[in-house]
C-alpha positions in Angstrom: 199.5 132.4 133.0 196.0 133.7 132.2 193.7 133.2 135.2 189.9 133.0 134.6 187.7 133.3 137.7 184.1 132.1 137.2 182.0 133.8 139.8 178.7 132.7 141.2 175.7 134.6 140.0 173.8 136.5 142.7 170.7 137.6 140.7 167.5 135.7 141.8 166.6 132.9 139.4 169.8 133.1 137.5 171.1 129.6 137.0 173.0 130.1 133.8 176.7 130.0 133.3 179.0 131.1 130.5 181.5 128.3 131.1 181.0 124.5 131.3 183.3 122.0 132.9 184.3 120.8 129.4 185.1 124.4 128.4 187.1 124.9 131.5 189.1 121.7 130.8 189.9 123.0 127.3 191.1 126.3 128.7 193.4 124.6 131.2 194.7 122.3 128.5 195.7 125.5 126.6 197.7 126.6 129.6 195.2 128.8 131.5 194.2 128.6 135.1 190.5 128.3 136.0 188.9 129.1 139.4 185.2 128.3 139.8 183.1 129.6 142.7 180.7 127.3 144.4 177.0 128.1 143.6 173.8 126.8 145.1 171.9 127.8 141.9 174.1 127.2 138.9 172.5 124.7 136.5 175.8 122.7 136.2 176.9 121.3 139.6 180.3 122.1 141.0 181.4 118.5 140.9 181.8 118.7 137.2 184.3 121.6 137.5 186.1 119.9 140.3 186.5 116.7 138.2 187.8 118.8 135.3 190.6 120.0 137.6 189.4 123.6 138.3 190.4 125.3 141.5 187.2 125.7 143.7 186.5 128.8 145.7 183.7 129.9 148.0 180.8 131.8 146.4 181.3 135.6 146.4 185.0 135.6 147.0 185.9 137.1 143.6 186.7 140.6 145.1 189.7 138.9 146.8 190.9 137.2 143.7 194.4 138.0 142.5 194.4 141.4 140.7 195.5 139.8 137.4 192.5 137.3 137.5 189.8 137.9 134.9 186.4 137.7 136.5 183.9 135.9 134.3 180.1 136.1 134.9 176.8 136.8 133.2 174.6 139.3 135.0 174.8 142.2 137.4 177.3 142.5 140.3 176.1 143.4 143.8 175.3 147.1 143.9 177.4 147.9 146.9 179.4 150.8 145.4 182.8 149.1 146.0 185.6 150.0 143.6 186.3 147.3 140.9 190.0 146.8 140.2 189.7 143.6 138.2 188.9 143.0 134.5 185.4 141.7 134.3 183.6 139.9 131.5 179.8 140.1 131.8 176.6 141.8 130.6 177.2 145.2 132.2 174.2 147.2 130.6 176.4 150.3 131.0 177.0 151.8 127.6 173.6 153.1 126.6 173.1 155.7 129.3 171.4 153.4 131.8 171.3 154.9 135.3 172.6 151.8 136.9 175.3 151.6 134.2 176.7 155.0 135.2 177.1 153.7 138.8 178.9 150.6 137.5 181.3 152.7 135.4 182.0 154.9 138.4 183.1 151.8 140.3 185.5 150.8 137.5 186.9 154.4 137.5 187.5 154.2 141.2 189.1 150.7 141.1 191.0 151.0 137.9 189.5 147.8 136.4 187.8 147.3 133.0 184.6 145.9 131.6 184.6 143.6 128.6 180.8 143.6 127.9 179.5 140.4 126.4 177.0 142.4 124.4 179.9 144.2 122.7 182.1 141.2 122.1 181.8 141.3 118.3 183.6 140.1 115.2 185.1 142.3 112.5 181.7 142.8 110.9 180.2 143.9 114.2 178.2 140.7 114.8 178.0 139.4 118.3 180.0 136.2 118.8 177.9 134.8 121.6 174.2 135.4 122.4 171.2 133.8 124.1 168.8 134.8 121.4 167.7 131.4 120.2 166.6 130.3 123.7 165.0 133.7 124.4 162.8 133.0 121.3 162.1 129.4 122.3 161.1 130.2 125.8 159.3 133.4 124.9 157.1 131.5 122.5 156.4 128.9 125.1 155.3 131.3 127.8 153.1 133.2 125.3 151.5 129.9 124.4 150.9 129.2 128.1 149.2 132.6 128.3 146.9 131.8 125.3 146.0 128.4 126.9 145.2 130.1 130.2 142.9 132.4 128.4 141.0 129.5 126.8 140.4 128.2 130.3 139.1 131.5 131.5 142.2 132.6 133.4 145.5 134.3 133.1 149.0 132.9 132.8 150.3 131.5 136.1 153.8 132.2 137.5 156.8 130.6 135.7 159.9 128.8 136.9 162.9 127.0 135.6 162.6 123.8 133.7 165.3 121.0 133.9 165.2 120.8 130.1 163.2 121.5 127.0 161.5 118.2 127.1 159.9 119.1 130.4 158.8 122.4 129.0 157.2 120.8 126.0 155.4 118.3 128.2 154.1 121.1 130.4 152.8 123.0 127.3 151.1 119.9 125.9 149.3 119.5 129.2 148.2 123.2 129.1 146.9 122.9 125.6 145.1 119.7 126.3 142.1 119.4 123.9 142.2 123.1 122.9 142.6 123.9 119.2 146.1 124.8 118.1 146.4 128.6 117.9 147.8 130.4 114.8 151.0 132.3 115.3 152.7 135.1 113.4 156.4 135.7 114.1 158.1 138.9 113.0 161.9 138.7 112.9 161.7 135.1 112.0 165.0 134.9 110.2 167.1 135.9 113.2 168.3 133.9 116.2 165.4 134.9 118.3 162.8 134.2 115.6 164.4 130.9 114.8 164.0 129.8 118.4 160.4 130.9 118.5 159.6 129.1 115.2 161.2 125.9 116.5 159.0 125.9 119.6 155.9 126.5 117.5 156.9 123.7 115.1 157.5 121.3 118.1 154.0 122.1 119.3 152.4 121.7 115.9 151.2 125.3 115.6 150.4 126.9 112.3 152.7 129.8 111.8 153.3 132.8 109.6 156.9 133.9 109.4 157.7 137.6 108.5 161.0 139.5 108.4 162.1 142.8 107.0 160.6 142.3 103.5 157.1 141.9 104.9 157.3 144.9 107.2 159.3 147.4 105.1 156.2 149.1 104.0 155.6 150.5 107.5 152.1 149.2 108.2 149.4 149.0 109.3 149.5 145.3 109.5 146.0 143.7 109.6 147.5 140.3 109.2 148.9 140.4 112.8 145.4 141.0 114.2 144.1 138.0 112.2 146.4 135.5 114.2 145.8 134.2 117.7 149.4 134.9 118.9 152.0 137.5 117.8 155.7 137.0 118.6 157.9 140.1 118.2 161.5 139.0 117.7 163.1 142.1 116.3 165.4 144.6 118.0 163.8 148.0 118.0 165.7 150.8 116.3 164.9 154.1 114.5 162.6 153.4 111.6 161.0 150.3 113.2 157.3 150.4 112.4 154.6 150.0 115.0 153.2 146.5 114.7 150.3 146.7 117.2 149.2 150.2 118.0 147.1 151.1 121.0 144.0 151.5 118.9 144.2 147.8 117.9 143.0 146.9 121.4 139.5 148.0 120.5 139.6 146.8 116.9 138.0 143.7 115.5 140.7 141.1 116.1 141.5 137.5 116.6 144.8 138.4 118.4 144.7 137.9 122.2 148.3 137.1 123.2 151.5 138.9 122.3 155.0 137.7 123.2 157.2 140.8 123.1 160.4 138.7 123.2 162.5 141.7 122.2 161.1 143.4 125.3 162.0 147.0 125.0 159.0 148.9 126.5 161.1 151.9 127.5 162.3 152.5 124.0 161.0 155.4 121.8 161.0 152.8 119.0 159.0 150.1 120.8 156.9 148.4 118.0 154.3 147.2 120.6 153.4 150.4 122.5 150.4 148.9 124.3 152.2 148.3 127.6 154.7 150.2 129.8 156.8 147.9 131.8 158.4 144.4 131.5 156.8 141.4 133.1 158.5 138.9 135.4 158.3 135.3 136.5 155.8 135.9 139.2 153.4 137.6 136.7 154.5 136.6 133.2 151.9 138.6 131.4 150.1 141.9 131.7 146.5 142.0 130.7 146.2 145.3 128.8 142.6 144.9 127.6 139.8 142.9 129.1 137.2 142.2 126.4 138.4 140.8 124.2 141.4 139.8 126.2 144.9 141.0 125.3 147.8 139.6 127.3 151.4 140.8 126.8 154.4 138.7 127.8 157.6 140.8 128.2 160.0 138.9 130.4 163.5 140.3 130.1 165.5 137.1 131.1 163.7 134.4 129.2 166.7 132.1 128.6 167.0 131.7 132.4 163.9 129.5 132.3 165.9 126.9 130.4 169.2 127.4 132.2 170.9 124.2 131.1 170.3 124.3 127.3 170.9 128.1 127.2 174.2 127.7 129.2 175.5 124.9 127.0 174.7 126.9 123.8 176.1 130.2 125.0 179.3 128.6 126.5 180.0 126.8 123.3 179.7 130.1 121.3 181.9 132.0 123.8 184.7 129.4 124.3 186.8 130.3 121.2 186.9 133.9 122.5 188.0 132.7 126.0 190.8 130.7 124.4 192.1 134.1 123.1 192.2 135.8 126.5 196.0 135.7 126.5 195.8 138.2 123.6 193.5 140.9 125.0 195.3 143.6 123.1 194.1 142.3 119.8 191.0 141.2 117.9 187.6 141.1 119.6 188.9 141.7 123.1 190.7 144.9 121.9 187.4 146.0 120.3 185.5 145.3 123.5 188.1 147.1 125.5 187.9 150.1 123.1 184.1 150.3 123.7 184.7 150.4 127.4 187.4 153.1 127.1 185.1 155.2 124.9 182.3 154.9 127.5 184.7 156.0 130.2 185.9 158.9 128.2 182.4 160.0 127.5 181.4 160.0 131.1 184.3 162.4 131.8 183.1 165.0 129.4 
């Protein structure tokens, strides 16, 4: 019997989950066993899982789970160096040469376990089958709008925290905007998941918006239209050949632009299309002011969907559930592809 063990997340402010009680019930109906750890911060209370018939375990007990259990989570494991003998499903951030990723792979090598990274869980065309992109775009647009509103009041964006739902977020934004005019927004990458979420937030708030995608940026710039908007939302994944959208010299240029939401958030990349800041921002300080007069604030939070943990969990879990139903066939299909990516990474580290 396939045994899925949903662990409690230990990262601060991480309330999301990749499995709902309804999803757990569907897996058990298909003949699987589901164990769920208690969690003080999960957006979905443990009572729902208990009512669905899941086995309930104490938080953090997954290292003692049966060796054939598949440990399901989202974000990083505790960095305690212990060997990892289980099969884990999570975002490992370990296959692109990250320093912390090397340490994680060493733990799998020591324990004999395996990592099925959610980022590399793809269909036959190489497309990810589950992603948080829509809600990253939605929340990223919201926090950038809060930054612009704070500028109008002569301040800087205050700290951020989770919302019980998107209606609460929209109400908070409406209060921030008050009688201010509605700012103009340009979204690049508007046709993707992230850009769609950003556009939907802007539409909900009645903001005039310009939507660009590859056709509008294929010429390579410069892009004076970006500087003519109040807010710029970058929703594209940086890769070789990505043009620079806002160069450093734009800070001193004649511009209307005063707030950037770098929702893609890749300041360490050689291909960063917004090279006017050097590090991600966080919940305590959502923006970095990179120029004073006129102001330029950059929002670059790397875990935006966590600010709307319930909606983002429900969406992601629904996308992931068909794959979880296939866990009894891990030697085929998308699980075999994800396992092959892990094995390739392990082979590469031995070279």
